[in-house]
N, C-alpha and C positions, 0 to 999 in steps of 0.2 A: 407493570412498568408504567410510570406516569408519563404524561406528555413532555414534561421537563426533562426526564431521563432520555426519552426518545430524541429530543432536540439536541441534547449533549452528544449522544451517539452519532447523530447525523453530522454535527459539526466536526467531531473527531474523524468520522468516516471521510468527509470532504478533505480534511487536512492530510490524511493518509493517501488519498487518491492523488492529491496535488503533488505530494512528495514523490509518489510513484512515477507520475508523469515527468517531473523534474529530473529524476534519476534516469529515466529512459532517454530523455533529451541529452543529458550529459554523456551518457554512454555512447549515444549515436554520434556525437560531435567529437568524442575523444580520439586522438590519433592512435592508430593501431601499431604500436611498437612493443618491443620486448619489455621495455621499462614500464609501460602503462598496463600491461596485461594483468598484473597482480591487482592493480587498482580497479580495473574493469571487473575482475572476478569478485572483488569485495562489493562493488556497487550492485552487481547482479544478485549476489546473495542477499543484500539489503532489500532489493526489489522483491525477491521471493518472500522474505519475511513480511514486508509490507502487504503483499498480496494475501498472505495467510491472515493477517490482522484485519484486512478489509473484508474478507469472507466471513470471519467470526462476527464482526460488527453487523454486516448485512444480515446474517442469520438471526441475530438478536432482534432485528427490526421486522423480520418476516413472521407472520403468524404460524404457529405450529399446526400444519394441516393434518398431520397424523393423530393429533391428540383428540 
């Protein structure tokens, strides 16, 4: 992996982390009513998906210790 590839992954990783933080903030400030519960559930699922993507990218940047 070239340094340019690593830089692109780092930029993508930071964008995903920022979106994850933004969703967390939105969920925290969202009123808890029966009408917003479905929207909150969708946002939480998106957060989980983002976390999975973050972990995948972080693993790409870490050296393979077992190799």
